[in-house]
C-alpha positions in Angstrom: 17.1 49.3 127.3 14.7 46.8 128.8 15.5 48.0 132.0 13.6 52.1 131.3 10.1 52.9 130.4 9.1 53.6 127.1 8.7 57.2 128.1 12.3 57.5 130.5 14.1 56.5 127.0 13.5 59.2 124.5 14.7 61.6 126.6 17.1 59.4 128.0 18.5 58.5 125.0 18.0 62.3 124.4 20.2 63.8 127.0 22.8 61.0 125.7 22.9 62.3 122.2 22.7 65.6 123.6 25.5 64.9 126.2 27.5 63.1 123.6 27.3 66.0 121.3 28.1 69.0 123.9 31.2 66.3 124.8 32.3 65.9 121.2 32.0 69.6 120.9 34.2 71.0 123.4 36.8 68.2 122.6 36.9 69.5 119.2 36.1 73.2 119.5 38.0 74.0 122.6 40.5 71.1 123.4 41.9 71.1 120.4 41.6 74.8 119.3 43.7 75.6 123.0 46.4 72.4 122.2 46.6 73.9 118.5 47.1 77.3 120.4 50.0 75.2 122.3 51.8 73.7 120.2 52.3 77.6 118.7 53.7 78.7 121.9 56.1 76.0 121.7 57.1 76.1 118.4 58.3 80.1 119.7 59.2 80.1 122.6 62.4 76.9 120.8 62.9 79.9 119.0 62.5 82.6 120.6 65.2 80.2 123.2 67.7 79.0 119.6 67.2 83.0 119.3 68.0 83.7 122.2 71.2 81.0 122.4 72.9 82.4 119.3 72.8 85.4 120.7 74.2 84.4 123.8 77.1 82.8 121.0 78.2 85.6 119.3 78.6 88.3 122.7 80.2 85.5 124.0 82.7 85.9 120.0 83.0 89.0 120.7 86.3 88.9 122.6 87.3 86.4 120.3 86.3 88.8 117.2 88.3 91.7 118.4 91.9 89.2 118.8 91.4 88.6 115.0 90.8 91.2 114.3 93.7 92.7 115.6 95.7 90.5 114.7 94.4 91.2 111.2 95.0 94.7 111.6 98.0 94.8 112.8 99.1 91.9 109.5 97.7 94.5 106.9 99.8 97.5 108.8 102.8 95.7 108.6 102.4 94.8 104.8 101.7 98.4 104.3 104.9 99.1 106.1 107.3 99.0 103.6 104.8 100.1 100.4 105.5 102.9 98.3 103.5 106.4 100.5 103.5 110.3 99.9 106.2 111.0 96.9 106.2 108.4 94.8 109.2 109.6 93.1 111.3 110.2 96.1 109.8 107.0 97.3 111.1 105.1 94.5 115.1 105.9 94.3 115.4 106.4 98.4 114.0 102.2 98.1 115.9 101.7 95.2 119.2 103.3 96.1 119.3 102.2 99.9 118.4 98.3 98.4 120.5 98.6 96.0 124.3 99.2 98.4 124.2 95.0 98.8 124.0 94.1 95.1 127.6 94.6 91.9 124.1 96.0 90.3 124.0 99.9 88.9 121.6 101.9 88.9 121.9 105.3 87.3 119.2 106.2 86.8 115.3 105.7 88.4 112.4 106.7 86.5 109.4 108.9 87.2 106.6 106.5 88.8 103.8 106.9 87.2 100.3 106.1 89.3 97.3 104.7 87.6 94.8 101.5 88.7 95.4 97.3 89.7 95.8 95.9 85.8 95.7 92.4 87.6 92.6 92.1 89.7 89.4 94.1 88.9 87.8 96.2 91.2 91.6 95.9 93.9 90.8 98.8 96.9 95.3 99.7 96.1 96.7 102.0 93.2 100.5 100.9 91.9 103.1 102.7 90.7 105.2 101.3 87.8 108.9 102.8 87.3 111.5 101.9 85.4 115.0 101.1 85.8 117.9 100.9 83.7 121.6 100.0 84.7 124.8 97.2 84.3 125.6 93.7 85.9 126.8 90.9 86.2 123.9 88.4 84.7 124.1 86.2 88.3 124.1 89.5 90.2 121.5 90.6 88.1 118.7 87.7 89.1 120.1 88.2 92.3 119.0 91.4 92.8 115.5 90.9 90.3 115.4 87.7 93.0 116.1 89.4 96.5 113.7 92.5 95.4 111.4 90.8 94.8 111.9 88.9 98.7 111.9 91.6 100.5 109.3 93.1 98.9 106.2 91.4 98.4 103.9 93.7 96.8 106.6 94.5 94.2 107.1 92.8 90.9 109.3 93.6 88.1 107.8 93.2 84.1 109.8 93.9 81.1 113.1 92.6 82.1 115.3 93.2 78.8 118.8 92.6 78.8 121.6 93.8 76.1 124.5 91.6 76.6 126.4 94.6 73.9 124.8 97.0 75.7 127.1 96.4 78.9 131.2 96.6 79.3 133.4 93.8 79.0 131.4 91.1 80.5 127.7 93.1 82.7 124.7 93.3 80.6 122.7 96.4 80.9 119.0 95.6 81.7 116.4 98.0 82.0 113.0 97.2 83.2 109.8 98.3 85.0 108.9 98.0 89.1 105.1 97.8 89.4 104.1 98.2 93.3 101.4 98.7 95.4 100.4 102.6 96.4 99.5 102.7 100.1 96.1 104.3 100.8 96.1 107.6 101.8 
């Protein structure tokens, strides 16, 4: 800076330093804060766009979800169609009399059903009825009857099957079994 005289050099250096300081303050104070604000706005915009896309996807899936719900409701209603409902004793007697017609199984007595909570699963939304059946049949006919009964009524199961060969007539055996059936909710 020899080209500048000494009395002008000091004010020139002061002006350059003040200008550099002002530019640094503007750069770090205003521009950096504006840049940080723009980054925050960009992140918020991306988040809002993602949220909007999620909402659009949910709206687009509404029809598919309604169809799934209708299909599941239909399947549930079809599964509940042959569950015990109304007068449980009448349902029990009618169901057993209709079902045993195809088989060579004598069932003179169907016990009165008792209603209770499902013991197989805790906090299950259905109730159950339990009733006893006494009768006589040939061994193979009884086996076929039980297998077909459990296949025809998937919500029913046979428990406590007792077979007594001495209680039957000739080759027939006497049997006693308990049947547990899920009850259609009211």
